[in-house]
N, C-alpha and C positions, 0 to 999 in steps of 0.2 A: 611082200612084207616090207621091203625098204621104201617102196613108194608110199604105203600107208603111214609109215613112221614119219617120213619127211613132210607129207601133207599135213599130218596132225601137228608136227612141230611148227610148220609154216603158219597154220591157223592160230595156234596158241600164241605165237609171236605177234601176229597181227592184232589179236585181241588184247594182249598186254600193251602193245604200242598205243592202241586206241584208248584204252583205259588210262594210261599215263598222260596222254595229251588232254583228255577230257578233265582229269583231276587237276592238271596244271592250269587249264583255262578257268576252271571254276574257283580255284584257290587264289589266283593272282588278283591283287588289288593294287591301286596306285601306291599305297604305303603298306609295307609288310614288317612284322616283327622279326627279330633274329631267328626264332624257332621256325617261323614259317618259311623264311629264306632257306634255312638248312633243310627243312622238309621238302621244299620244291626242288632243291638241288638233288636230293636223293630220288625223288620221283623222276626227274629227267635222266638221271643215271640209269634207273631201271628201264625207262623208255628207250634209251639208246641201246641197252643190252637186248631188249625185245626186238629192236630194229635190226641188230646184228644177227640174232637168231633167225629172224624172218629172212634176212638176206642169204644167210648160209643155207637154210632149208630151201629157199627159192632157187638158188644156184644149183643145188643138188638135184632138184626136180627138173631143172632146165637141161643140165648136162649129163647126169648119170642115171637117174631112174625115171620111170614114167614115159611120157610121150617123147618122140624123137626131138632133138634140138631144133630141127628145121621147122617143126610145127610152131614153135614160139618165135624163133629168130626172124622169120619172114612175115610175121603177123604185125600189121600196123597198130592193132589194138594193144598188143603186147609192148610195142615200142612206146606208145603213149603212156601205158602204165608205168614203164620203167622211167620215163621222163618225169611223171608225177611223183614217183618215189624219190627221185633225186631232189626234186623241189621240196618235198616233205622233209627229207633229211636236213636240208638247209633251214627250213622253218623250225625244226626242232633243235637243231644243233646250235643256232645262234642264241636262243633263250637259255639253253642248257649251259652254254659257256658263261653267259652273264650271271646266272644264278650260282654257278659253281664259284666264279670269281667273287661274287658278293659274299657267299658263305665262308670262303676261306680268308678273305681280306677284310672282313667287317670288324672295325675296332670294337673292343670290349665295352667302351662307354656309349657306343651308338646302339640304341635299342630298336630303332626302326630304319628301314631302308626305303628310299623312294625308287619305284620301278618305272623306268622310262615308258611312255605310252607306245613307243615303237615295239617294245617287247610284247605288250598286250595285243597289239595288232597282228604281230607275227603269229602269236599263239592262236588267236581266233581265226586267222586265215588258213590254219592247218585243218580245221574242222571240215570245210567243204571237200578237201582232198580225201579225208577219211571216208566221206560218203560216196565219192566218185570211184575210188579205187576198187571196192568190191564189185561194183557194176562192171567195170572194165575186166576184172578178173573172171567174172561169170561169163561175159561175152567171149573172152579169150578161150576159156576152157571148153566152151561149146563149139569152138571152131569158127566163130564170126571173124572175118578179116583174113582168114587163112586162104 
């Protein structure tokens, strides 16, 4: 019962994270209105919450329920997946901080904010990771690399 709960929570967190990243990539333009910056800040907050839910559920699956911890710990595919998740967290965290800072410190008279091209590149570079991570998860769950 616990394993099914944490697997479902893990999957829902991943889907929420992917949805948030895709929404942010599609909505970001070089110049954004005040409402768009506020909305993207909220999207990133929800994405980071989804990442936190995914992490907690994944750690629960790793250490407490499901397959033994050695099944995951000694698997190079799992280690690659964890490395990509850390990179993904950085790729999401930096734009999230920028949009949060813009939303909270944007002067009232300023109606548009210029978004640095670096932020857009970071956002777009998260998409391939979102495509590779499920493949690694599938391989890992099937015992490849163990």
